C-alpha positions as CSV (number, residue, x, y, z in Angstrom):
1,M,-161.1,19.3,-56.9
2,E,-158.0,21.0,-58.5
3,E,-158.8,24.0,-60.7
4,H,-157.6,23.7,-64.3
5,L,-157.2,26.7,-66.6
6,T,-157.6,26.5,-70.4
7,V,-154.9,27.8,-72.7
8,G,-157.1,30.8,-73.6
9,R,-157.8,31.7,-70.0
10,V,-154.1,31.5,-69.1
11,A,-153.2,33.7,-72.0
12,E,-155.8,36.2,-71.0
13,L,-154.7,36.3,-67.3
14,A,-151.0,36.4,-68.1
15,R,-151.4,38.9,-70.9
16,V,-149.5,36.7,-73.4
17,S,-150.6,35.3,-76.7
18,V,-151.8,31.8,-77.2
19,R,-149.1,31.4,-79.8
20,T,-146.5,32.1,-77.1
21,L,-148.0,29.4,-74.9
22,H,-148.0,27.0,-77.7
23,H,-144.3,27.8,-78.4
24,Y,-143.4,27.1,-74.7
25,D,-145.2,23.8,-75.0
26,E,-143.4,22.9,-78.3
27,I,-140.0,23.5,-76.9
28,G,-140.8,21.6,-73.6
29,L,-140.6,24.7,-71.4
30,V,-144.2,24.6,-70.0
31,H,-146.7,21.8,-70.8
32,P,-150.4,22.1,-70.1
33,S,-150.6,18.7,-68.4
34,A,-154.3,18.5,-67.5
35,R,-157.5,18.1,-69.3
36,T,-160.9,19.8,-69.0
37,A,-164.1,17.9,-68.7
38,A,-164.6,18.4,-72.4
39,G,-161.2,16.9,-73.1
40,Y,-159.3,20.1,-73.9
41,R,-155.7,20.6,-72.7
42,A,-155.5,22.7,-69.6
43,Y,-152.9,24.0,-67.1
44,S,-152.8,22.5,-63.6
45,A,-151.8,24.5,-60.5
46,A,-148.2,23.2,-60.9
47,D,-148.1,24.1,-64.6
48,V,-149.3,27.7,-63.7
49,E,-146.6,28.0,-61.0
50,R,-143.9,27.0,-63.6
51,L,-145.4,29.3,-66.2
52,R,-145.4,32.2,-63.7
53,E,-141.7,31.7,-63.1
54,V,-140.9,31.4,-66.8
55,L,-142.8,34.6,-67.6
56,A,-141.1,36.5,-64.7
57,Y,-137.6,35.5,-66.0
58,R,-138.7,36.4,-69.6
59,R,-139.7,39.9,-68.5
60,L,-136.4,40.3,-66.7
61,G,-134.7,39.8,-70.1
62,F,-133.5,36.1,-69.8
63,G,-133.3,33.9,-72.9
64,L,-135.4,30.8,-73.1
65,R,-132.4,28.5,-72.7
66,E,-131.3,30.3,-69.6
67,I,-134.8,30.1,-68.2
68,A,-135.0,26.4,-68.8
69,D,-131.8,25.9,-66.8
70,L,-133.1,28.1,-64.0
71,V,-136.5,26.5,-63.6
72,D,-135.1,23.0,-63.9
73,D,-132.2,23.6,-61.5
74,P,-132.0,20.4,-59.4
75,A,-130.2,22.2,-56.6
76,T,-133.2,24.4,-55.7
77,D,-136.7,23.9,-54.6
78,A,-139.8,26.1,-55.3
79,V,-139.1,28.3,-52.3
80,A,-135.4,28.8,-53.2
81,R,-136.3,29.7,-56.7
82,L,-138.8,32.3,-55.5
83,H,-136.2,33.8,-53.3
84,R,-133.8,33.9,-56.3
85,L,-136.4,35.5,-58.5
86,R,-137.3,38.0,-55.8
87,G,-133.7,39.1,-55.5
88,L,-133.4,39.6,-59.3
89,V,-136.6,41.7,-59.4
90,V,-135.5,43.8,-56.5
91,E,-132.1,44.3,-58.1
92,Q,-133.7,45.4,-61.3
93,R,-136.0,47.8,-59.4
94,D,-133.0,49.2,-57.5
95,Q,-131.1,49.7,-60.7
96,A,-134.0,51.5,-62.4
97,A,-134.4,53.7,-59.3
98,A,-130.7,54.6,-59.3
99,M,-131.0,55.6,-63.0
100,V,-134.0,57.7,-62.3
101,R,-132.1,59.5,-59.5
102,A,-129.1,60.1,-61.7
103,I,-131.3,61.5,-64.5
104,D,-133.1,63.7,-62.0
105,R,-129.8,65.1,-60.7
106,E,-128.7,65.9,-64.2
107,L,-132.0,67.6,-65.0
108,E,-131.7,69.7,-61.9
109,A,-128.1,70.6,-62.8
110,R,-129.1,71.6,-66.3
111,A,-132.0,73.7,-65.0
112,M,-129.5,75.6,-62.9
113,G,-127.2,76.1,-65.9
114,I,-124.6,73.6,-64.6
115,S,-122.9,71.4,-67.2
116,T,-122.3,67.8,-66.1
117,T,-119.1,66.1,-67.0
118,S,-118.8,63.0,-69.3
119,E,-117.9,60.9,-66.3
120,D,-121.0,62.0,-64.5
121,R,-123.2,61.1,-67.5
122,L,-121.7,57.6,-67.7
123,R,-122.0,56.8,-64.0
124,V,-125.7,56.2,-64.5
125,F,-124.6,53.0,-66.2
126,G,-121.9,52.2,-63.7
127,A,-123.4,49.0,-62.1
128,Q,-121.1,46.1,-61.6
129,L,-120.5,44.1,-64.8
130,Y,-121.8,41.0,-63.1
131,E,-125.3,42.5,-63.0
132,S,-125.4,42.0,-66.8
133,I,-123.8,38.6,-66.9
134,G,-124.6,37.1,-63.6
135,S,-128.1,35.9,-64.7
136,A,-126.5,33.4,-67.1
137,Y,-124.2,31.8,-64.5
138,P,-126.4,28.8,-63.5
139,A,-126.2,27.4,-67.1
140,T,-122.5,26.8,-67.4
141,R,-120.6,28.0,-64.3
142,R,-120.0,25.3,-61.7
143,T,-117.2,23.8,-59.7
144,E,-114.4,22.1,-61.6
145,P,-113.3,19.5,-59.0
146,R,-109.7,19.2,-60.2
147,I,-109.1,23.0,-60.0
148,A,-111.1,23.2,-56.7
149,A,-108.8,20.6,-55.2
150,K,-105.8,22.8,-55.9
151,V,-107.5,25.8,-54.4
152,W,-108.5,23.9,-51.3
153,E,-105.1,22.4,-50.9
154,A,-103.6,25.9,-51.0
155,L,-105.9,27.0,-48.2
156,G,-103.9,24.6,-46.0
157,D,-105.3,24.0,-42.5
158,A,-107.4,27.3,-42.5
159,R,-110.7,26.8,-40.7
160,T,-112.2,30.2,-41.3
161,V,-112.1,31.4,-44.9
162,L,-113.2,34.6,-46.5
163,N,-114.3,34.2,-50.2
164,V,-113.9,37.6,-51.9
165,G,-115.9,38.2,-55.1
166,A,-117.7,35.0,-54.2
167,G,-120.4,34.9,-56.9
168,T,-122.6,31.9,-56.5
169,G,-120.0,30.2,-54.3
170,S,-118.9,27.4,-56.7
171,Y,-115.4,27.1,-55.1
172,E,-116.2,27.5,-51.5
173,P,-114.9,24.6,-49.4
174,A,-117.7,22.7,-47.7
175,D,-115.5,21.6,-44.8
176,R,-114.5,25.1,-43.6
177,E,-116.3,28.0,-42.0
178,V,-116.8,30.3,-45.0
179,T,-117.9,34.0,-45.1
180,A,-118.6,35.3,-48.6
181,V,-118.3,38.8,-50.0
182,E,-120.1,39.7,-53.2
183,P,-121.1,43.2,-54.5
184,S,-123.6,42.0,-57.1
185,A,-127.2,41.4,-55.9
186,V,-127.8,39.3,-59.0
187,M,-125.0,36.9,-58.0
188,R,-126.1,36.9,-54.3
189,A,-129.6,36.0,-55.3
190,Q,-128.3,32.9,-57.1
191,R,-126.4,31.5,-54.2
192,P,-127.9,28.1,-53.3
193,E,-129.9,27.5,-50.2
194,G,-127.6,26.6,-47.4
195,A,-124.6,28.5,-48.9
196,A,-122.2,30.5,-46.7
197,P,-123.5,33.8,-45.4
198,C,-122.7,36.6,-47.9
199,V,-121.9,40.2,-47.3
200,A,-122.5,42.9,-49.9
201,A,-119.2,44.7,-50.1
202,D,-116.3,45.4,-52.5
203,A,-112.9,43.8,-52.3
204,E,-111.2,47.2,-52.0
205,N,-113.1,47.9,-48.7
206,L,-113.6,44.7,-46.8
207,P,-115.7,45.3,-43.6
208,F,-113.6,43.1,-41.3
209,E,-110.9,43.6,-38.7
210,D,-107.3,42.8,-39.3
211,D,-106.5,39.0,-39.2
212,A,-110.2,38.2,-38.9
213,F,-109.8,35.0,-40.9
214,D,-107.3,32.2,-41.3
215,A,-107.4,32.5,-45.1
216,A,-108.9,34.7,-47.8
217,M,-109.6,33.4,-51.3
218,A,-110.7,34.9,-54.6
219,F,-111.6,32.9,-57.6
220,S,-111.6,34.4,-61.1
221,T,-112.7,37.8,-59.9
222,V,-109.7,40.1,-59.6
223,H,-110.0,41.3,-63.2
224,H,-113.4,42.9,-62.3
225,W,-112.1,44.9,-59.3
226,S,-111.7,48.6,-59.8
227,D,-108.3,48.5,-58.0
228,P,-106.9,44.9,-57.9
229,I,-103.8,45.8,-55.9
230,A,-105.9,47.5,-53.2
231,G,-108.2,44.5,-53.1
232,L,-105.4,42.1,-52.7
233,R,-103.9,44.2,-50.0
234,E,-107.2,44.2,-48.2
235,M,-107.3,40.4,-48.4
236,K,-103.8,40.3,-46.9
237,R,-104.9,42.6,-44.1
238,V,-107.9,40.6,-43.0
239,A,-106.4,37.1,-43.4
240,R,-103.2,35.3,-42.5
241,R,-103.2,33.3,-45.8
242,V,-104.2,34.4,-49.3
243,V,-105.2,32.2,-52.3
244,V,-106.1,33.9,-55.6
245,F,-107.1,32.3,-58.9
246,T,-106.3,34.7,-61.7
247,Y,-104.7,35.2,-65.2
248,D,-101.2,36.0,-66.3
249,A,-101.2,38.5,-69.2
250,S,-97.6,39.6,-68.7
251,T,-95.6,36.8,-70.3
252,P,-94.3,37.7,-73.8
253,G,-96.6,36.2,-76.5
254,W,-99.4,35.6,-74.0
255,L,-102.2,36.4,-76.5
256,D,-101.1,33.6,-78.7
257,R,-101.4,30.9,-76.0
258,F,-105.1,30.4,-76.8
259,W,-106.4,30.0,-80.3
260,L,-109.5,32.0,-79.5
261,T,-107.7,35.2,-78.6
262,R,-105.0,34.6,-81.2
263,D,-107.3,34.0,-84.3
264,Y,-110.7,35.4,-83.4
265,L,-110.7,37.8,-80.5
266,P,-107.6,40.0,-80.4
267,E,-109.7,42.6,-78.6
268,F,-109.1,40.5,-75.5
269,A,-105.7,42.2,-75.1
270,G,-107.4,45.6,-74.6
271,L,-109.4,44.3,-71.7
272,L,-106.2,43.9,-69.7
273,D,-104.3,47.0,-70.7
274,D,-104.7,48.7,-67.4
275,R,-104.6,45.6,-65.2
276,P,-101.6,45.0,-62.9
277,S,-99.0,42.5,-64.0
278,L,-98.8,39.0,-62.4
279,A,-95.6,40.2,-60.7
280,D,-97.4,43.2,-59.2
281,M,-100.2,41.1,-57.9
282,T,-97.8,38.6,-56.4
283,R,-95.8,41.3,-54.7
284,A,-99.1,42.8,-53.3
285,I,-99.6,39.7,-51.2
286,G,-96.0,38.6,-50.8
287,G,-96.6,35.2,-52.4
288,R,-95.8,33.0,-55.3
289,A,-97.6,32.0,-58.5
290,E,-98.3,28.4,-59.6
291,P,-99.6,27.4,-63.1
292,V,-103.1,25.8,-63.2
293,L,-103.7,23.5,-66.2
294,I,-107.2,23.4,-67.7
295,P,-108.6,19.8,-68.3
296,W,-110.1,19.3,-71.7
297,D,-113.5,18.4,-70.2
298,C,-113.5,21.3,-67.6
299,A,-116.8,21.5,-65.9
300,D,-116.7,25.2,-65.2
301,G,-117.5,27.2,-68.3
302,F,-115.0,30.1,-67.8
303,F,-113.5,31.8,-70.9
304,E,-110.7,29.2,-71.6
305,A,-112.6,26.1,-70.5
306,Y,-113.6,25.0,-74.0
307,W,-110.1,25.0,-75.5
308,R,-110.7,21.5,-77.0
309,R,-114.4,21.9,-77.6
310,P,-114.6,24.9,-79.9
311,E,-118.3,24.4,-80.9
312,A,-119.2,25.5,-77.4
313,Y,-118.3,29.1,-78.2
314,L,-121.0,29.2,-80.8
315,E,-123.6,28.7,-78.0
316,E,-125.2,31.9,-76.8
317,H,-125.7,30.7,-73.2
318,V,-122.0,29.7,-72.9
319,R,-120.9,33.2,-74.0
320,R,-123.4,35.0,-71.8
321,A,-121.9,33.4,-68.6
322,V,-118.4,34.8,-69.5
323,S,-117.6,38.5,-68.9
324,V,-115.1,38.7,-71.8
325,W,-117.9,38.6,-74.4
326,T,-119.8,41.4,-72.7
327,R,-116.7,43.5,-72.3
328,V,-115.5,43.3,-75.9
329,G,-118.8,44.4,-77.3
330,P,-121.4,42.9,-79.7
331,Q,-119.5,43.7,-82.9
332,A,-116.3,41.9,-81.8
333,E,-118.4,39.0,-80.5
334,Q,-120.4,38.5,-83.6
335,R,-117.4,38.7,-85.9
336,A,-115.5,36.2,-83.8
337,V,-118.4,33.8,-83.6
338,H,-119.1,34.1,-87.4
339,R,-115.4,33.4,-88.3
340,L,-115.2,30.5,-85.9
341,R,-118.4,28.9,-87.3
342,E,-117.0,29.3,-90.8
343,D,-113.7,27.7,-89.8
344,L,-115.3,24.8,-88.0
345,D,-117.6,24.2,-91.1
346,S,-114.6,24.3,-93.5
347,G,-112.2,22.3,-91.4
348,A,-109.8,25.2,-91.1
349,W,-110.0,25.2,-87.3
350,S,-109.2,21.5,-87.1
351,E,-106.3,21.9,-89.5
352,R,-104.7,24.8,-87.5
353,N,-105.3,23.1,-84.1
354,R,-105.0,19.4,-84.9
355,D,-102.4,18.9,-82.2
356,L,-104.8,19.8,-79.4
357,V,-106.6,16.5,-79.4
358,A,-103.4,14.9,-78.1
359,H,-103.6,16.9,-74.9
360,D,-105.7,16.2,-71.9
361,A,-104.9,19.5,-70.2
362,A,-103.7,22.9,-71.4
363,E,-101.5,25.7,-70.0
364,L,-103.3,28.9,-71.0
365,G,-102.0,31.3,-68.4
366,L,-104.2,30.6,-65.4
367,R,-102.4,31.0,-62.1
368,L,-102.9,30.4,-58.5
369,L,-101.3,33.0,-56.3
370,V,-100.5,31.8,-52.8
371,A,-99.2,33.7,-49.8
């Protein structure tokens, strides 16, 4: 006979309050689906397994909406979810251990009378940006088929493809032999079961021989590389064809292309101050740049995706899956969201952008580099 646990017993074992369990029940996150002999609501073994996963993600710092998307992900089974969870826990452990080691080194230096530099003090927090945003990816970041078709067409007849900065692998072509490269353990842990093999490495130092692949691709990742030109040259070294999805911030007036950066988030410009120009990137691979239009109902929730759906930017889970919001900082983010909400409520946004509803796609500076 299956064992059922009462709400009180579960709260005691999991070290959470009964009120927390009731809240999870109210929002549909975890329901006690069984009944005791006395008729009280109780948790079945399946309920306990789901609750364990929810509590683990909660203690890793995930929001409840993010957790709901993770535990209800139709693309994963229980074993795959456990593997993903394990990867996240291991990554958090490794990051904490790295911070401890860095602090110990500074304590040793200070004990010896050695003054550490400002750069040394900041390196303790120098993990990849995707470690802080990658956990939100499953909620909104997925393949947009119309953009994917352009990427795959650009790959030509390549049979072996290297995906650099691969993330969860949304744009990896299913009909090619793909090898992925991704430095973030958080992102690697979220790659679906059956995804292409993934190597932990940086774009600037690809661990492959010259011309090892027919083609190398990189999708919406170059802006995170410490040295984009070096990374692009590495792609050119290891593959005979290169396809890169990126952003053009070199055209005059580029900040005004998108109402979000023009009216609410001018700090976006500062994120690209030290980035190479589109011309520099194109020269690095010896290729050409093609514009990529964004459909109004874009399935992939990258920064510009909701250009005709402004209410989406008010959603926390949407913003958490986009690096821009993390990089501009909480003050800029909160100010932008507050102003946007006010303008949507007052109708000011609709008045300023009334022409957008007539367009099915927008040209907002996204480019496909092909060499």
